[in-house]
C-alpha positions in Angstrom: -0.1 0.0 0.1 1.2 3.6 -0.7 1.1 6.3 1.8 -1.5 9.1 0.9 -1.5 12.6 2.6 -4.0 14.9 3.5 -4.0 18.6 4.4 -5.6 18.5 7.8 -5.8 21.7 9.9 -2.9 23.1 8.8 -0.6 19.8 8.7 -0.3 16.9 6.5 -1.6 13.6 7.8 -0.6 10.4 6.4 -3.0 7.7 5.7 -3.8 4.5 3.6 -7.1 3.2 2.8 -8.3 -0.3 1.8 -11.3 -2.1 1.4 -14.9 -0.9 0.4 -18.0 -0.9 2.4 -19.0 1.2 5.7 -15.9 3.4 6.6 -13.8 2.3 9.7 -11.1 4.5 11.2 -8.2 3.2 12.9 -6.4 5.2 15.5 -3.0 4.3 16.8 -1.5 4.5 20.3 1.4 6.4 22.0 4.9 6.0 20.5 3.8 3.7 17.7 2.1 4.6 14.4 -0.5 3.4 11.9 1.5 0.0 11.0 0.8 -0.9 14.4 -2.6 -2.6 12.9 -0.6 -5.0 10.9 -3.0 -7.6 12.1 -6.2 -5.8 11.6 -5.9 -3.6 8.5 -6.0 -6.2 5.9 -8.9 -8.6 7.5 -10.9 -5.6 8.5 -10.8 -4.2 4.9 -12.2 -7.7 3.5 -15.4 -6.2 5.4 -15.3 -2.4 5.8 -13.4 0.6 4.0 -10.4 0.8 6.4 -8.9 4.0 7.0 -5.7 3.9 9.1 -3.3 7.1 9.8 -0.7 8.5 11.6 -1.7 10.8 14.5 0.3 14.4 14.5 3.4 13.9 15.9 3.8 9.9 14.4 4.9 8.0 11.5 5.0 10.1 8.4 2.6 12.6 9.4 3.8 16.1 10.1 5.4 16.8 13.7 4.5 20.3 14.5 6.6 21.3 17.9 3.9 22.2 20.1 1.7 21.0 23.0 -0.9 18.6 21.6 -4.4 18.3 23.0 -6.9 15.5 22.7 -9.3 17.8 21.3 -6.6 18.6 18.7 -6.2 14.9 17.6 -9.9 14.5 17.8 -10.2 17.5 15.3 -7.5 16.0 13.0 -10.0 12.9 12.8 -13.1 15.3 11.8 -10.8 17.2 9.4 -9.5 14.0 7.8 -13.1 12.7 7.3 -13.7 16.1 5.6 -10.9 15.5 3.1 -11.8 12.2 2.5 -15.9 13.4 2.2 -17.2 10.8 4.9 -20.0 12.0 6.7 -20.0 9.0 9.5 -17.8 6.5 10.3 -17.1 3.7 12.9 -14.1 4.5 14.8 -11.5 2.1 16.9 -9.0 3.3 19.2 -6.4 1.3 21.0 -4.5 2.7 24.0 -4.1 6.5 23.2 -6.0 5.9 20.1 -9.1 4.7 22.4 -8.5 7.8 24.7 -8.8 10.2 21.4 -11.6 8.1 20.2 -13.8 8.7 23.5 -12.9 12.4 22.9 -14.2 12.2 19.2 -17.3 10.7 20.3 -18.0 13.0 22.9 -17.0 16.3 20.7 -18.6 15.1 17.3 -21.4 12.3 18.1 -23.0 13.0 14.7 -20.1 11.8 12.8 -19.7 8.6 14.7 -21.3 5.3 13.8 -19.9 2.6 16.3 -17.2 3.1 18.7 -14.5 0.3 19.8 -12.4 1.0 22.6 -9.3 -1.4 23.2 -7.1 -1.5 26.1 -7.5 2.2 27.1 -8.5 4.4 29.9 -10.9 7.5 30.6 -8.8 9.5 32.7 -4.6 9.6 33.1 -3.9 9.4 36.5 -3.5 12.8 38.1 -0.5 12.1 39.6 2.1 14.4 37.9 5.3 12.5 39.1 4.0 9.3 37.4 3.5 11.3 34.0 7.0 12.8 34.2 8.1 8.9 34.6 6.4 7.7 31.7 7.8 10.8 29.6 11.3 9.9 30.8 10.8 6.1 30.0 9.7 6.9 26.6 12.5 8.9 25.9 14.9 6.3 27.4 13.3 3.7 25.3 14.0 5.8 22.3 17.5 6.2 23.0 18.1 2.6 23.9 16.2 1.5 20.4 18.8 3.5 18.6 21.5 1.6 20.1 20.0 -2.0 20.1 16.7 -2.2 18.6 16.3 -6.1 19.3 17.1 -5.8 23.0 14.8 -2.9 23.5 12.0 -4.8 21.9 12.3 -7.6 24.3 12.9 -5.7 27.1 9.8 -4.0 26.5 7.8 -7.0 25.5 6.7 -8.0 28.8 4.7 -4.7 29.3 2.9 -5.5 25.9 2.8 -9.4 25.9 1.6 -12.1 28.2 4.9 -14.1 29.3 4.0 -17.1 27.2 4.0 -15.0 23.8 7.3 -13.2 24.7 8.6 -16.5 25.4 7.3 -17.8 21.8 8.8 -14.6 20.1 12.2 -14.7 21.8 12.5 -18.6 20.9 11.9 -17.9 17.5 12.1 -14.1 16.1 11.4 -15.4 12.7 8.4 -17.2 13.4 5.1 -15.8 11.9 2.2 -15.4 14.1 -1.1 -15.8 12.6 0.6 -15.8 9.4 0.6 -11.8 9.7 4.0 -10.8 11.2 7.1 -12.1 13.4 9.1 -10.4 16.4 11.5 -9.3 13.6 8.9 -7.6 11.8 7.8 -5.7 14.6 11.5 -4.9 15.7 12.2 -3.6 12.2 9.0 -1.6 12.0 9.9 0.1 15.5 13.0 1.5 13.9 11.1 3.2 11.3 10.0 6.8 11.8 10.3 6.5 15.4 8.7 8.9 18.0 11.4 11.1 18.8 12.1 12.9 22.4 10.2 16.1 20.9 7.4 14.1 19.7 7.0 12.3 23.2 6.8 15.6 25.0 4.3 17.1 22.7 1.9 14.0 23.0 2.5 13.9 26.8 0.4 17.0 27.0 -2.4 15.4 26.0 -2.2 12.5 28.4 -1.8 15.1 31.2 -5.2 16.4 30.5 -7.1 13.8 29.7 -10.2 13.1 31.9 -13.6 12.2 30.3 -14.9 10.0 33.1 -17.8 12.2 34.1 -18.6 12.8 30.1 -18.8 9.4 29.1 -22.7 9.4 30.0 -23.1 11.5 26.7 -21.9 8.8 24.4 -24.9 7.3 23.1 -23.4 5.4 20.4 -23.4 1.5 20.4 -19.8 0.8 22.2 -17.6 -2.2 22.2 -14.8 -2.3 24.9 -11.9 -4.9 24.5 -9.6 -5.1 27.7 -6.9 -7.8 28.1 -6.9 -9.4 31.8 -3.0 -9.5 31.8 -2.6 -5.9 30.4 0.0 -3.9 32.6 -0.5 -0.7 31.0 -4.2 0.0 31.1 -5.4 -2.8 33.2 -9.0 -4.4 32.9 -10.3 -2.2 36.0 -9.9 0.8 34.2 -11.6 -0.6 31.2 -14.6 -1.9 33.2 -14.8 1.7 34.6 -15.5 2.9 31.0 -18.0 0.3 30.3 -20.0 1.2 33.4 -20.0 5.0 32.2 -20.8 4.4 28.6 -24.7 3.3 28.5 -24.8 1.4 25.4 -21.8 -0.6 25.9 -20.4 -4.1 26.1 -17.4 -5.4 27.6 -15.2 -8.5 26.1 -12.1 -9.6 28.0 -9.3 -11.3 26.0 -7.9 -13.9 28.5 -4.4 -14.4 29.0 -3.1 -11.7 26.9 -1.4 -8.3 27.4 -1.9 -4.7 26.1 -0.9 -5.8 22.8 -3.7 -8.3 22.6 -4.8 -7.2 19.0 -1.5 -8.7 18.0 -1.1 -11.5 20.3 -4.6 -12.8 19.8 -5.5 -11.2 16.3 -7.9 -13.8 15.3 -10.0 -13.5 18.3 -9.8 -9.7 18.6 -10.6 -9.4 15.1 -13.5 -11.7 15.0 -15.2 -9.8 18.2 -14.8 -6.4 16.3 -16.1 -7.7 12.8 -19.1 -9.3 14.6 -20.0 -6.1 16.7 -19.7 -4.0 13.8 -21.7 -6.0 11.4 -24.6 -6.6 14.0 
């Protein structure tokens, strides 16, 4: 697939489109890019017109050096829809992408069809020292990746995958999981257009002001919440809280998987998404 570019809110947003049918927009998480949906993009495009894109400050999209906000990210999605002449779409967000999707659902309810939230949260912890630690760990990870991307990947895999899945990747980095990707593929992709310290700082500002818990009741769209019971980053409990506050929502728990369950348990996650969107 070739990368395309849209002029949105004064910057260029890089995106890809595949498939036919109802539009489905995929929003990626912190420190990654649209290619993180390697296990979803192809299969979901057999059922929908799927748009995956790089957030501002990520991948091949522009990276203005200014503090980002969740509203800014949400406005970018609306702007991309305007550019593509899409009036209404399903929206799916994973991790930070799920936070952005919540803001989009609240601000642009008439542009949203169904909402899918994966391994995310409704409010970032208010303790500022925790956010500072997160920012510094992301910058340290960036610097380590420049030196040794393989070691850095496996050092972080324990926070992203279950212990069992991490072990399988380590034992055979060339093994293709679900016929879609290997550890080598993920490592290679992580070195292409990575988030820099500047990008990390600009995006952290959005996290610092993320708190929509009391506003979730305003989301009337049918909503699917997927969480993983071994997620160390966005635990099951915070996803349950989202489910309890969005009136028309259902919760699906992926057993034995970590934060990157859309990769680790791709067939199961994809099937849940497709059944929900087609229902």
